[in-house]
C-alpha angles and dihedrals in degrees: 000000000000126000125213122217118236093205116115126214116227115209116208112211128189111266122247137209118342091357090077086100109037102200092179091057091047089052091051090053096039093118090056090050090053090049092052092047093050091045092052092048092052094044094046096083100013116146093012122128095221096036115182087004087087087071086065101034098051098058091040092055090047090050092051093049093047091045092053096044104034100023101041106022102033098028094221108191115251101185093255093305120121103264096235090058092042096052095039090054088053092048092052098083094022092063090050091051093046095047095044093047092049094046094046093050090055096041096100097041091048092054100037095127092056092045091054095049108043139021122243131136102289090207089073090073097060092042091053091048091051092052101051097065087063086079089060089047092057093051091045091052091052089053090050090055090051091048092050090049090052091053091042097247123140117214111243114247092226091058093050092050095050096042095088089053091050090048090051091050090050089050091053092051092046092050094046095051091036095054090055095045094045091054091045091048090055089063103028115036090193087087093077090057097042097046098068091053091047094050092047090053091046090053092062095047091049118079095247101116094028136032121263089239094072090064109095109260093240090059099043093087089055091048090053090062082080101079092205089063093068094040095052094042092051095044094049095043095048095042093050095038094244118161111263110150094172096053094119089056093049091048091048092053091051091049093048090054095040096057097058089043089055094045094048092045096051092043092055091045095052094044092054096037096098091060097052096093091053097043099046 
């Protein structure tokens, strides 16, 4: 006598078309997403003496080093703005992008035991990692306001109003590139070693420590292929009240580049998702 099993095998296929981002599934697992976000926030500065103070100290130290080297020694132009204020305003969104991209790329490798044991939408992990650096961003923005007050500069209202949009656009870029790198990192661990060098190089080709205007005009179109170039230029100019009549155009170029980056990144992530448990 033979017995037949009533268990059914569920085959997970790569999603297609608009199902690349299953919003219904994300909503069903929203409580888990909140748990991951809160966990990452608590773990971020756990067992550190200064704690969340590192969110303030790190960008301040970077600002001081850049101000001494580029502002004092190399006399990099800062459009009439005190260089510490100029460079810190550029670092504001750059630090969020750098931290989010690094954390997202390591999100799968850092949770490999959980991925191997239980099913949940893997895409929750990168999203959670992209959200937690926003805490650092808030503290960094408060420091920028204090720095502007010290140098007797008042933040422009237009810059404050558009800052959430710029942060959202930076989040989209970070997620798009991060989805791709996280999936790639699950298979090739070289990514974690290559990424720091890449981001350091990207910092110097992005107008963070210098204004976009010092790039020769014939190369500015090439520089704008980096979506962070437009975002940082617009955020700094509008916050500090610097003249930038073509800021809608710069922001539009960044958005046009950011959307395909996001779509390609999430498509690659979802198509390789079923192999994560085996590759990690």
